[in-house]
C-alpha positions in Angstrom: 126.2 125.9 122.0 123.3 123.6 122.8 123.0 124.9 126.3 123.1 128.5 125.2 120.4 127.9 122.6 118.3 125.9 125.1 118.4 128.9 127.5 117.0 131.2 124.8 114.3 128.7 124.0 113.0 129.0 127.5 112.7 132.8 127.3 109.8 134.8 125.7 110.5 136.7 122.5 110.7 140.1 124.2 113.3 138.9 126.6 115.4 137.4 123.8 115.2 140.5 121.7 116.2 142.7 124.7 119.2 140.5 125.4 120.4 140.5 121.7 119.9 144.3 121.5 122.5 144.5 124.3 124.9 142.3 122.2 124.3 144.6 119.2 125.1 147.7 121.3 128.6 146.2 121.9 129.1 145.8 118.2 128.0 142.2 117.5 125.8 141.6 114.4 123.8 138.4 113.9 123.6 136.4 110.7 119.9 136.9 111.2 119.1 139.7 113.7 116.5 139.3 116.4 114.8 142.7 116.7 111.5 143.5 118.4 108.8 144.5 115.9 108.4 147.7 117.9 112.0 148.8 117.7 111.8 150.6 114.3 115.0 152.6 114.9 117.1 149.5 115.2 115.3 148.0 112.1 116.2 151.1 110.1 119.8 151.0 111.3 120.3 147.3 110.5 118.5 147.6 107.2 120.9 150.3 106.1 123.9 148.2 107.2 122.5 145.0 105.7 121.8 146.5 102.3 125.2 148.1 102.2 126.9 144.8 103.0 124.9 142.9 100.4 125.7 145.4 97.7 129.4 145.5 98.6 129.4 141.7 98.2 127.5 142.0 94.8 124.4 140.3 96.2 120.7 141.1 95.8 118.8 142.4 98.8 115.4 141.2 97.6 116.2 137.5 97.8 118.5 137.6 100.8 116.2 135.8 103.2 115.2 133.1 100.7 118.9 132.3 100.1 119.7 132.0 103.8 122.3 129.3 104.6 121.1 128.7 108.1 117.4 127.8 108.6 117.4 127.2 112.4 116.4 130.7 113.8 118.2 130.1 117.1 121.5 129.2 115.5 121.2 132.0 112.9 121.1 134.5 115.7 124.3 133.3 117.3 126.3 133.2 114.0 127.8 136.6 113.1 127.1 138.6 110.0 130.3 137.2 108.4 128.7 133.7 108.7 131.2 132.8 111.5 130.8 131.2 114.9 133.3 129.9 117.5 132.3 126.7 119.3 134.8 125.6 122.0 138.2 126.0 120.4 137.0 125.8 116.8 136.1 128.6 114.3 133.5 127.8 111.7 132.7 129.7 108.5 129.4 128.9 106.6 129.6 129.2 102.9 127.6 128.0 99.9 130.4 125.5 99.2 130.2 124.0 102.7 131.2 124.5 106.3 134.9 125.4 106.7 136.6 125.3 110.0 139.9 125.2 111.9 141.1 125.6 115.5 141.0 129.2 116.6 144.9 129.2 116.7 144.9 128.3 113.0 142.3 130.8 112.0 144.8 132.8 109.9 145.3 129.6 107.8 141.5 129.3 107.4 141.1 132.9 106.3 144.0 132.6 103.9 142.5 129.4 102.3 139.1 131.0 101.9 140.6 134.2 100.4 142.7 132.2 98.0 139.8 130.1 96.9 137.7 133.1 96.2 140.4 134.8 94.2 141.1 131.7 92.2 137.5 131.3 91.2 137.1 127.9 92.8 134.2 129.3 94.9 131.1 130.6 93.2 130.8 127.9 90.6 127.2 126.8 90.8 127.2 123.0 91.3 124.0 120.9 91.7 123.8 120.6 95.5 122.8 116.9 95.2 126.0 116.2 93.2 128.0 118.2 95.7 126.8 116.3 98.8 127.1 112.9 97.2 130.7 113.6 96.2 132.0 115.3 99.3 129.8 114.1 102.2 131.4 114.4 105.7 134.6 116.0 106.9 137.6 116.4 104.6 141.0 118.1 105.0 141.4 120.9 102.4 144.6 122.5 103.6 147.0 122.3 106.6 144.8 122.8 109.7 141.7 123.6 107.5 138.7 121.3 107.1 135.5 121.2 105.2 132.1 119.6 106.2 129.1 118.8 104.0 126.1 117.1 105.5 125.2 113.6 104.2 123.0 113.5 101.1 119.3 113.2 101.8 117.8 110.0 100.5 115.5 111.8 98.1 118.0 114.3 96.8 117.2 115.2 93.3 113.7 113.8 93.4 111.9 116.8 94.9 111.3 115.4 98.4 109.1 112.6 99.6 106.2 111.2 97.7 104.0 113.9 99.1 100.6 112.1 99.0 97.8 114.6 99.5 95.7 113.0 102.2 92.8 114.9 103.8 93.2 116.5 107.2 91.3 114.4 109.7 88.6 116.3 111.6 86.9 115.9 114.9 84.0 117.5 116.9 84.6 121.2 117.2 83.0 124.5 118.2 81.7 126.9 115.6 84.8 129.0 115.6 87.0 125.8 115.4 84.8 124.6 112.5 85.4 127.8 110.6 89.2 127.6 111.3 89.2 123.9 110.1 87.5 125.0 106.9 90.2 127.5 106.2 92.9 124.9 106.9 91.3 122.4 104.6 91.1 125.0 101.8 94.7 126.1 102.0 96.6 125.9 98.7 99.4 123.4 98.6 102.8 125.0 98.1 104.3 124.3 94.7 106.2 121.0 94.8 108.9 122.1 92.4 109.8 125.5 93.7 111.4 126.6 97.0 112.6 123.0 97.7 116.2 123.6 98.5 119.1 121.1 99.0 122.2 122.7 100.5 125.6 121.7 101.9 123.9 121.5 105.3 120.7 119.6 104.4 117.4 120.7 103.0 114.5 123.1 103.6 111.3 124.1 102.0 109.4 127.4 102.4 106.3 129.0 101.0 105.5 132.7 100.9 101.9 134.1 100.8 101.4 137.9 100.5 98.6 140.0 102.0 100.0 142.9 100.0 103.4 144.1 98.8 104.4 144.9 102.4 103.0 142.1 104.4 103.3 138.3 104.1 103.4 135.0 105.9 106.3 132.6 105.5 105.9 128.9 106.3 109.1 126.8 106.4 110.4 123.3 107.1 114.1 122.4 107.5 116.3 119.4 108.2 119.9 120.5 108.5 123.2 119.3 109.9 125.9 121.9 110.8 128.4 119.3 112.2 128.4 120.8 115.7 124.7 121.3 115.8 121.7 119.6 114.1 118.2 120.9 113.8 114.8 119.9 112.4 111.8 122.2 112.7 108.9 124.1 111.2 108.1 127.8 111.4 105.3 130.1 110.5 106.0 133.9 110.8 104.5 137.1 109.6 106.6 139.9 108.2 106.4 143.5 107.1 108.7 145.0 104.6 110.4 148.1 106.1 113.4 150.0 104.9 113.7 147.5 102.0 114.1 144.5 104.3 111.6 142.0 105.7 111.2 142.3 109.5 109.0 140.5 112.0 105.5 141.9 112.2 102.6 140.9 114.4 99.4 139.5 113.0 96.0 139.3 114.5 96.0 135.5 114.5 98.7 133.1 113.6 98.4 129.3 113.3 100.9 126.5 112.8 99.9 122.9 112.4 101.5 119.5 111.8 98.8 117.4 110.1 101.0 114.4 109.9 104.6 113.1 109.5 105.2 109.7 108.0 108.4 107.9 108.7 109.6 104.5 107.5 112.3 102.5 109.4 114.1 99.2 109.2 113.0 97.8 112.5 112.8 94.1 113.5 109.5 92.8 114.7 109.2 92.5 118.5 107.7 89.3 120.0 105.1 90.3 122.5 103.7 88.0 125.2 100.7 88.8 127.3 101.1 88.3 131.1 97.8 89.7 132.3 94.8 89.6 131.9 95.1 86.2 130.3 91.4 85.8 130.2 91.0 88.4 127.5 93.9 87.5 125.1 95.8 84.6 123.9 99.5 84.3 124.9 100.7 85.9 121.7 99.5 89.4 121.4 97.4 89.9 118.2 95.8 93.4 118.6 96.8 97.0 118.6 98.6 98.0 121.8 98.2 101.5 123.3 101.2 102.9 125.2 100.7 106.0 127.4 101.9 107.3 130.8 103.9 104.2 131.6 101.0 101.8 131.0 99.9 99.5 128.3 96.2 99.2 127.3 94.2 97.3 124.7 90.7 97.8 123.4 88.1 95.2 124.3 84.4 94.8 123.7 81.7 92.8 125.5 78.0 92.5 125.1 76.2 95.3 127.0 79.4 97.1 127.7 80.5 98.3 124.2 84.1 99.2 123.6 86.4 100.0 126.4 90.2 99.9 127.2 91.8 97.5 129.7 95.2 97.5 131.3 97.6 94.7 130.1 100.9 93.5 131.3 103.3 92.3 128.6 106.8 91.0 128.1 108.8 91.7 124.9 110.7 88.4 124.5 112.5 89.3 121.3 113.8 92.6 119.8 112.3 95.8 121.2 109.1 97.7 121.1 109.2 100.9 119.0 108.4 104.1 120.9 108.2 107.6 119.6 108.2 111.0 121.2 108.7 114.7 120.5 111.6 116.4 122.3 111.0 115.3 126.0 107.3 114.8 125.7 105.8 111.4 126.1 102.8 111.1 123.8 100.3 108.4 123.1 101.8 105.6 121.0 99.7 102.9 119.2 101.6 99.8 118.0 99.8 97.7 115.4 101.3 94.2 114.8 101.7 92.7 111.4 98.4 90.9 110.9 96.3 90.1 107.8 93.1 91.2 109.5 92.8 93.4 112.6 89.5 92.6 114.3 87.3 95.5 115.3 89.1 98.1 113.2 88.3 99.4 109.6 91.9 99.2 108.5 93.2 98.1 105.1 96.9 98.1 105.8 97.8 95.0 103.8 95.9 96.1 100.7 96.2 99.9 100.7 99.0 102.4 101.5 99.0 103.5 105.2 98.3 107.1 104.0 95.2 106.2 102.0 92.1 108.2 102.8 90.3 105.3 104.7 93.4 104.3 106.7 94.2 107.8 107.7 90.6 108.3 108.9 90.7 105.1 110.9 94.1 105.6 112.4 93.2 109.1 113.4 90.0 107.8 115.0 92.0 105.2 117.0 94.1 108.0 118.6 91.3 110.5 119.3 89.0 107.8 120.8 91.7 106.8 123.2 92.6 110.4 124.1 89.0 111.4 124.6 88.2 108.5 126.9 91.5 107.9 128.7 93.5 111.1 128.9 91.4 114.3 129.0 87.8 113.4 128.5 86.6 115.3 125.5 89.6 117.2 124.0 91.1 115.0 121.4 93.4 117.7 120.0 96.7 116.1 121.3 99.5 114.7 119.2 100.0 111.0 119.0 101.9 108.4 116.9 100.7 105.2 115.3 103.3 102.5 114.3 102.4 99.7 112.0 104.7 96.6 111.7 104.6 96.4 107.9 106.8 93.4 107.8 109.1 91.5 110.1 111.9 94.0 109.3 110.1 97.3 108.6 107.8 99.7 110.4 105.8 102.7 109.3 105.0 105.5 111.8 102.6 108.3 111.4 102.8 111.2 113.8 99.5 113.1 114.0 98.2 116.6 114.8 100.0 119.3 116.6 98.3 122.7 116.5 99.5 126.0 117.8 97.7 129.3 117.8 98.6 132.7 119.0 97.2 136.2 118.7 99.1 139.5 118.3 102.3 137.6 117.7 104.8 137.4 114.8 105.8 133.8 114.8 105.3 130.2 115.9 108.2 127.8 115.7 108.4 124.1 116.5 111.8 122.6 116.8 111.5 118.8 116.7 115.1 117.8 117.3 118.4 119.5 118.3 121.8 117.9 118.4 120.2 114.9 116.9 119.1 114.5 113.3 115.6 113.7 112.1 116.0 110.0 112.7 116.3 110.4 116.4 112.6 110.8 116.5 112.8 107.0 117.3 113.6 105.3 120.6 112.1 102.2 122.0 110.2 101.0 125.0 111.5 98.0 127.0 108.4 96.5 128.4 108.7 94.9 131.9 105.6 94.7 134.0 103.5 97.9 133.9 106.1 100.4 132.7 108.4 101.1 129.8 111.7 102.9 129.8 113.2 104.9 127.0 116.7 104.1 126.0 119.0 105.8 123.4 118.3 104.3 120.0 121.1 102.3 118.4 122.2 103.4 114.9 120.8 100.1 113.4 117.3 101.1 114.5 117.2 104.9 114.0 117.9 105.5 110.3 114.7 106.3 108.5 114.4 105.1 104.9 111.6 107.6 103.9 109.6 110.4 105.3 106.7 112.6 104.3 105.6 115.8 106.0 102.3 117.7 105.9 102.3 121.0 107.7 100.6 124.4 107.4 100.9 128.0 108.3 97.9 130.4 108.4 97.6 134.1 109.5 95.0 136.8 109.7 95.4 140.5 109.3 92.1 142.3 109.7 89.6 140.3 107.6 92.3 138.8 105.3 93.6 135.3 105.7 96.7 133.9 104.0 98.7 130.7 104.3 99.6 127.4 102.7 100.3 123.8 103.2 103.8 122.2 102.8 103.4 118.6 101.7 106.4 116.6 100.6 
């Protein structure tokens, strides 16, 4: 499954649509069909089939997409229209009550169990998802050869998500066009905290809909879901047109997806860092922010007549490990800030204010963009980076900043953070020896986040009209 999805990720949308259209010709139907925006005949055919199936099942067509069980767009295309998929020798059926599965050889038992449950009325009783996942988390046997899976309860289940502090979006020098775009991003309306925040048997997702008119809209969505055989976390912005009574992909003149910041908190023991070189600049115990990029460690230094500059340092981590963060396979700039009452040379108030306070966000963002501008690409600070603060000897706070994607004449932008690994696998660590670090698999004791907050946006233009929103939670 993972390898198949990875293959499709490497293809462009047209190639993927063409491949799935061949599957559809042989009779396969996706849980969520992939159809080219230009293929109106197939849209019409599938719309008629889809509406008939929904009505036969006594379901509304209007809210069908908003009630989707599977948020990940790749997985949803591989699951059939009966909400079933076979992985290796196991048949899985997605339902609002959870994921039911059996070996393929026992599939008759699975179907009999599901039919009996539906007839008896044990399915369809609306139960608070938070209560459901707390009572039935994990795999349980429900009948001979038949099993049920419900993803673990999210830590904030029932509270409406993370704390969702509304911090300003950091800015940096831009061209006139970029300045205008930044103004639009800053003015985006925050999506309602209490609507469209969904807990399900497979995890959680939040989406926001903004309409150009009654036939065109942009949808921005975040999800964090566990399907037992596959896990996925991502964010998506897509524009749609209502045709034949169903919302289909539709190109927009401009489409933007941005990750302003992601805050994660972990239980993580404080590393003991010793400086090896240059000893003339630092004391033996390291007491300053450490910059990690491209297999090298740097620190910021200042001298009279030279101003601020970055120097290479050699370190040893003599106790515990150094936290290191990346997205997918991409190594990004990491800044590690030790637990200190005062951090010389930086306008940080980490001991007296929340890490997401306006002044701290501004300074942390400046730390990253200053390094990127001077050390990585000389003038283009628009690259993602992570800042980790050792809040105590047992806890870290990490903020991941600023990814921006823009396309023209396209219908969607998606960013899949993690696959086959849940949200906490954002974390690994660097083992510092000499000039380089290595990335190891993170042990369970280090990877379980205790809290996270997300700030993302989707923005689209059709003609002279702009629509979009920010998801903050």
